[in-house]
N, C-alpha and C positions, 0 to 999 in steps of 0.2 A: 637151326640157324639163329644167329644173334638178332633178336627182334629190335627194330628201332623204337626209341622212346615214344614217338608219336603213335605207335601201335601198341603201347603198353609195356615196352621193354624198359630197361634201366638206362638212364642217360650215361654218356661216357664220362661226364664230370658233374660234380654237385654245384659248382659255382659258374656263373656266366662269364664267358670269354668274348669280349667285343672285338670288332674288326680293326679298331685302331685306338691308340692311347699314347699321350705324350709321356716323355721321360724327363723328369725334373729332379736334379740332385742338389746337394748342399752347395756346390759351386754356383749353380744357377741362382739359387736363392740368395746367396751372398752377393752375387753380381747385381741383383735387383736392389737389395738393401743398400749397396754402395751408391747407387743412383739416387735412391730415396733420401739419402743423407747428404747428397751433393747440392750444389746451387742450382742445378738445371734438371727439370723434369721433362722439358721438351725444348726443341730447337737448340740443343746443347752439343757438347763435344762427343758424346756417344754416337750421335748420328754420323758424324764424319768418320769416327773410328770404325763403325760398322761398314760404311760404304767403302772405305779403304780395304777392309778385310774381305769383302765380297770381290773387289777387283783383284786382290792377290789370289784368292781362291780360284777364280774363273779365268783370269788373264784379260778381262775386259778393261778398257781404259777408263770407263766412267760407270758409276753406279748411283742411282737415285732411289733411296728407300722411301716407302710410303705406308699408308695406313693398312692396306690389305692387297691381296692379289687382284681383286676386281678393279681397284683404283689404278694399279699398275697397268692393267690392260687398257683402261680408258686413257691414261696418260700416254701410253705408247701410240694409240690410235691418233690422239691429238698431235703428238710430235710428228707422226707420219703424214699429217695433213688430210686425214680422212674427213670427208665433209658430205653434206647432203648431195644425193645423186650418185655417190660412189658405191661400189660393191666391195665387200670384204669376205673372202673365202675362209671357211673354217670347217671343222668336223662336227657332226651331230653327237658323237660320243664324247661328251665333255660336260663340265658344269656350265650352266647357262651364261656365265659371264664372258665366255669366249666368243659368243655371238652378240650378247648384249652390248659389248664395248663398241661395236659398229653402230648399233641403234643410238647409243648415247651421242654419237657424232652426226646423226641424221642419215647414216648410210644404210645399205641393205645387206644383211648377212646372206651369204650364199653357201649352201652346204655341199661339200664334196664327200663322197663315200670313202670307206676305210678299206684296208686290206684284211682279208679273212683270216690271215695267219698272225699278224702282229697287232692288229686292232688300231694301228695308227692310220692317219690320213694317207690316202693313196696319191702319190704325186701324179700319176696318170689321170686320175679323176679331177685333180686340181687343174690340170691342163685343159680338160674337157669343158670345165665351167668358167674358165677365164674369158672375160669379154673386154671390150674397150672401156667399160665402166669400172673394171677391177682396179682397186687402189692398193690393197694389201692382202696378204695371206696370214691368218692366225693359225699356226700349226701347233697342235697340242702334243706334248710328249706323254702320251697316255700311259699310265702306271709307272712312269719314270724311264721308260725306254725312249731313247732319242728317235725323233722323226728322221727321215732320210734327208738330212740337211743339204748335202751336196746337190742332189737333184732339184730340191725346192729352191735353193739359192740360184742355181743356173736358170731355172724357169723365171724367177722373179727378176733377175738381171735382164733377161731377154725382153721382158715386157714392162720394165721400169716400175716394178712393184716393190713394196716394202715387205720383207719377211719378218714378221713378229712371231717369235717362238714363245708360245705359252708354256713356260717351264714350271708351272705350279707343282708338278710331280717330280721334276728332274734333277733337283739339286744333288750333287754328288756323282752324277752320271758323266761319262766321257764318251765323246764321239770321235772315232779315229785318233784316240790318244789325247784329244783336246777337251778340256772341261766345258760342258755346256754352259753357256752364258756369254761367251766371247765370239760366237760363230755367226749367228743370225744378225740381221740389222739391229734388232732389239730383242732382248730376252726378258721375260717377266717371271718373277718368283712369287710364291705364296708361302706364308709362315703360319698357317692355321695349325691348331694343335695336333691334327692327325697327320700332318706332313712330317718329313724326316727330321727337320729342325723347326722349332717354333718360337715365336715371340708372344704367344697368346693369340695375336693377330699380326698382321704386317705383310708387306710386300716390297718388291724392288723391281726396277727396270735397269738392265745393263746394256751398254752399247759402246762401240768404238767410234761413234760419229759425234763430233763436238756439237754440230748443229742440233742434232736430236737431243743431246745432253742439255743444252741451254733451254730448249723448249720444254723438256721434262721438268726442269727446275721451276719454270714459270707455271706449268700446269699443276704442280704439287702445291703451290703457295699463292693461290688467288690471282696469278698473273702479275704478282708484285715483285719488283726488283729494287735493290739498293745499289746496283752497279751503275755508276755514272755513265759508262759507255753505252748503256741501253736506254738512258733517259732522254726525253725531249727537251727538258729544261735543265739549267744549271741547278745543282742541289741548293736548297734554301738553307741548309745547315746539316749537321751530323745526323739529325733525326730523319732527314728527308728520304722518301721513297716514292715510287710511282707504280701505278698499275698500267702495264703496257699491253696486256691481253686478258682474255677471260680465263681464269683458272679456278681451282677448287681448293678446299682445305683437305688435302690428302696427306698431311704430315704424319709421321711416326713419332711416338714419344721416346725420350731417352730411356724410359723404363723398359719398353719393348726392346730397344736397341741393346741395352745392357744384357738382357736375357739372351738375345740372339747371338751376341758376341761370345757368350759362354757356351751356348749350344753349338755354335760352329766349331769350337775346339773339339767337340766330341763327334763331329761328322764322320771321321774315318771309322770310329767304333760303331756308330749307327749304321753306316753303310755296310760294314762287314757282317754285322748280325743279320741284317735284312737279306743279304746274299745267302747266308747260311740257311735261313728259314726257307727261302725260295728253292734252294737246292734240295732240301729235304722234301718239300712238297712235290717238286717235279719228279724226284726219284720214285716217290710213292704213286703218284697219279699216272705216270707214264705206263704203269703196269695195268691200268684199267682202261680198256678200249672204249668204255662208255663216256670217257672224259676227253676233252681236247685241251692241251697245254698251249699257252700263248708262246709263239715263237719269238726269238730275239734275233735281230739282224747282227751279223758279226761285227759291224762297225760300232755297235753300242755296248760299252761296258757299263751295265745298268745298275744303279741303286734303285731298287723297286719300291715305289710308294704304295702300290696296291698289288694284291695277288688275285688274278681273275681265275675262278673255277668256271669252266664252260662244260656244260653237259651236252651229250648227244641224245636228244629226246627220243629219237627213233630206236635207241637201244635200251630204253628204260620204260617202265610202266608209269612213271610220274613225270610231270613237267617241272619247269624251273620253280614256279610258285610252291609246288608241293615239296620239292627238294629243299627250298629255302626254309619252309616251315618245319620240315623234319630236322634240319640242322639246329633250328632254334630249340626244338624239343630236347636235343642233346646238350643244350646250354652253350652252343656255339652260335653267337649272334653275328650274322653276316650282314652285308649291305649290297646294294646294286649300283654300280657306276658304269654308265649313267643311263637315264631315260633320254632317248633322242630329243634334242632341244626343241625341234619343231613339232613334237607331240604336244607340247604344253598349250593350254587354251589361249594364252596371249599370242603365241606364234600362229596358232590356227586363225585367230582373229585378224592377223596380218595377211592371211591368204596362203600360208604354208599348209601342205597336205601330206599325209602319210604316203609312203611309197617313193619318196625322194632318193633315199639311200638304202637299197634293199639289203646290202651286206651288214650295215650298221643295225638295221631293224632286226635282222635275224640274230645277230649277236646279243642284242638286248633281251630277246626272248629266252636265251640259253645261259646267261652268265650271272654270277654273283661274286662278291668280293669276300675272300676269307680273311681271318685275322692275320695281320702282319705289322709288327712294330718291334722296336728294340727290346722292350722289357719282357717279351715272351720268353718263358722258360722252355727247355727241351720237352718237358712234360706237356706244356700247353700245345706245342707243335704236334706232338704225338696224339694228343686228344683230338685235334682237328682232323688229322689223318684218319684216326680210328672212326670218327663220326662219318666222314665221307665214305670210307670203305664199307662201313656197316650199311649205310643207305644204298649205295650202289649195288652191293651184293644181294640185298633183300629185294630190290626193285628191278634188277636187270632182266631183260627179256631172255 
């Protein structure tokens, strides 16, 4: 039997393959150079151009780009009117920002469990934890698969809640033929380097609601406006501006915007390649009963940001930690997305305890993220598959 490298065997590859990596080509570099040679490095025309491009891509009426995905979530909560005493429902299987955004506004995050098949937030569980204090739902499109937007929107409408779609993973995905970004009350994007398109950092909030849009603009730039229609006094001159609310410096630079405009031109290519890799993985792993493949709802035409490998520990002689380490020994460097948010010491200090979301907690014990990005070669994909097959076959019961 082919012995795993962790047991003294030969690794499937000599160089390390990481779970994610940005793709930057000469067009991207030239787009940034063009901005650097221009008159504006920030607050310039590339911001408007990017926002218009995001609206065209998604069908949303308004887009407000910002410094990162966390800022986008905070801005969305502010625009939704989340305040002290409110509750905001989200999933525990996400980056901490999906819950932190409620805390930034003085509200309480409430965690709803996930579905065991799709790993997305379960609308039925959202309904169970909704109270009179609930103000918003932050629904995360985990791995890039759309949440069940119709059911969540219906529930939010019935209870006068704002549905904020945390679309950090979802750019390029379509729900029932509509591009994610124009369906929820607000949708946030992240442009971190491991995402499908990147600006180095960066984020955005998209909405069809003009009132939200105006609030988002204020939240992004210190609560300051130059619009005379929003001022309390007559302008003192062309230089005049007023701070009309408390906002933050969440602006994006034109340098980032220039890179993102170029990256978005390649989104169809990025999306297609990610789908090809996912198809190869699914085809190989479906043959191994020791593994569980993430299911996809038929409504979601998914551009996958992450590929989750889930083991069935009862069918293996090793647990997830040992499987993870065995993959690293094969030079396949995986990651885990995510540690349930309420496991963190800070959340424990706020009174959260383990046991809140049993399905999410079980998933955490059994999953890891495999390499998935545009620049992967077919050989890279086959190396990942070979490593998984080697470990499963060696350690299966």
